[in-house]
C-alpha positions as CSV (number, residue, x, y, z in Angstrom):
1,X,-77.4,-30.6,21.4
2,X,-75.8,-31.5,24.8
3,X,-73.2,-33.4,22.9
4,X,-72.4,-30.6,20.8
5,X,-69.9,-28.0,21.9
6,X,-68.9,-25.0,20.0
7,X,-65.3,-25.0,19.3
8,X,-63.5,-21.9,20.3
9,X,-61.5,-19.8,17.9
10,X,-57.7,-19.6,18.0
11,X,-56.4,-16.4,19.2
12,X,-54.5,-14.2,17.2
13,X,-51.1,-15.4,16.4
14,X,-51.7,-18.8,17.7
15,X,-51.2,-21.7,15.3
16,X,-53.1,-24.8,16.6
17,X,-53.6,-23.6,20.0
18,X,-50.2,-23.1,21.0
19,X,-48.9,-19.2,21.4
20,X,-45.8,-18.2,19.8
21,X,-43.6,-16.0,21.7
22,X,-42.0,-13.3,19.4
23,X,-41.3,-10.8,21.8
24,X,-37.5,-9.7,22.0
25,X,-36.6,-11.5,18.7
26,X,-35.7,-8.4,16.9
27,X,-33.4,-6.6,19.4
28,X,-30.6,-9.3,18.7
29,X,-31.1,-8.3,14.9
30,X,-31.2,-5.0,15.4
31,X,-27.9,-4.9,17.7
32,X,-26.2,-6.9,15.0
33,X,-27.1,-4.6,12.4
34,X,-26.0,-1.8,14.4
35,X,-22.8,-3.3,15.0
36,X,-22.2,-3.6,11.4
37,X,-23.2,-0.2,10.2
38,X,-20.6,1.2,13.0
39,X,-18.2,-1.2,11.5
40,X,-18.6,-0.4,8.4
41,X,-18.3,3.5,8.8
42,X,-15.1,3.0,10.7
43,X,-13.5,1.2,7.8
44,X,-15.0,3.7,5.5
45,X,-13.3,6.6,7.9
46,X,-9.8,5.0,8.2
47,X,-9.9,3.8,4.3
48,X,-10.5,7.5,3.4
49,X,-8.2,8.8,5.6
50,X,-5.3,6.4,4.5
51,X,-6.0,7.6,0.4
52,X,-6.1,11.1,1.3
53,X,-2.5,10.9,3.3
54,X,-1.0,9.0,0.3
55,X,-2.5,11.6,-1.9
56,X,-1.1,14.4,-0.2
57,X,2.5,12.6,0.1
58,X,2.1,12.1,-3.9
59,X,1.5,15.8,-3.9
60,X,4.7,16.3,-1.5
61,X,6.7,14.5,-3.7
62,X,5.7,16.2,-7.0
63,X,6.4,19.5,-5.7
64,X,9.8,18.4,-4.0
65,X,10.6,16.9,-7.7
66,X,9.8,19.7,-9.2
67,X,11.9,22.1,-7.1
68,X,14.9,19.6,-7.4
69,X,14.5,20.2,-11.2
70,X,15.0,23.4,-11.0
71,X,18.3,23.2,-9.7
72,X,19.8,23.0,-12.9
73,X,23.1,24.8,-14.3
74,X,23.4,25.6,-17.7
75,X,26.5,24.2,-19.4
76,X,27.2,25.5,-22.9
77,X,29.2,23.1,-25.1
78,X,30.2,24.5,-28.5
79,X,26.4,25.8,-30.0
80,X,24.6,23.5,-27.8
81,X,23.4,24.9,-24.3
82,X,22.4,22.4,-21.8
83,X,20.9,22.2,-18.8
84,X,22.5,19.7,-16.1
85,X,21.4,18.3,-13.1
86,X,23.4,17.1,-9.9
87,X,22.2,14.9,-7.0
88,X,23.4,17.4,-4.7
89,X,21.1,20.4,-6.2
90,X,18.6,18.2,-6.3
91,X,18.7,17.1,-3.0
92,X,19.0,20.9,-1.5
93,X,16.1,21.8,-3.6
94,X,13.8,19.2,-2.5
95,X,14.8,19.4,1.2
96,X,14.1,23.1,1.0
97,X,10.3,22.5,-0.2
98,X,9.7,19.7,1.9
99,X,10.9,21.8,5.2
100,X,8.9,24.4,4.5
101,X,5.8,22.4,3.4
102,X,5.7,19.0,5.6
103,X,8.1,18.8,8.5
104,X,6.6,15.4,9.2
105,X,7.6,13.9,5.9
106,X,10.9,12.7,5.2
107,X,13.4,12.4,1.8
108,X,14.3,9.0,1.3
109,X,16.3,9.7,-1.7
110,X,16.6,12.7,-4.0
111,X,19.0,12.3,-6.9
112,X,19.1,12.5,-10.8
113,X,19.3,9.5,-12.8
114,X,20.2,10.8,-16.1
115,X,21.4,14.6,-15.5
116,X,18.0,15.7,-16.9
117,X,15.5,14.1,-14.9
118,X,15.0,14.7,-10.7
119,X,13.8,11.7,-9.3
120,X,12.5,12.2,-5.2
121,X,11.1,9.5,-3.0
122,X,9.5,10.6,0.4
123,X,7.8,9.0,3.3
124,X,5.6,9.5,6.1
125,X,3.8,7.6,8.7
126,X,-0.1,7.4,8.8
127,X,-2.1,6.6,11.9
128,X,-5.6,5.7,11.7
129,X,-8.0,8.3,13.1
130,X,-10.3,5.6,14.7
131,X,-8.9,2.6,15.8
132,X,-5.2,3.2,15.9
133,X,-5.2,0.5,19.1
134,X,-4.8,-2.0,16.3
135,X,-1.9,-0.3,14.3
136,X,0.0,1.4,17.3
137,X,3.1,2.0,14.8
138,X,1.4,3.4,12.1
139,X,1.6,2.5,8.6
140,X,4.7,3.5,6.5
141,X,3.5,5.6,3.4
142,X,6.1,6.3,0.3
143,X,6.0,7.9,-2.9
144,X,8.5,8.7,-5.8
145,X,8.1,11.2,-8.3
146,X,10.0,12.5,-11.6
147,X,10.4,15.7,-13.1
148,X,12.7,16.8,-16.1
149,X,14.4,19.8,-17.1
150,X,13.7,20.8,-20.8
151,X,15.6,23.7,-22.2
152,X,14.3,24.7,-25.3
């Protein structure tokens, strides 16, 4: 029995007698995931803000076109009564509604393509809420809306 030596059992976490060093290896992974999560939140917040700004501008264009369609004059030709629009009245009505609703938006064009419809194009500048240093001049948004005058 003198030549026989009891073999010691390897420690937990060891393989073939080598010690593995796992300490601290999860920290870079956690930091990477946290950075990715924060970047995803920033992108989602900016995308939502852009979507809401475009929808607000669409609503303003709709309101301006509807107001522009109310600037008609009635003309009677024989037995036919017609509502006619002119570019000046469409612009005047659209400007009045835009001044009251959104002073930061501007009217690009307002007119009537056929004498019955009012077409208004408005524009605005959108700035990202969180990371505006990457887009310092903002993003130009534009919306066009058409409204018809119908006289029955």
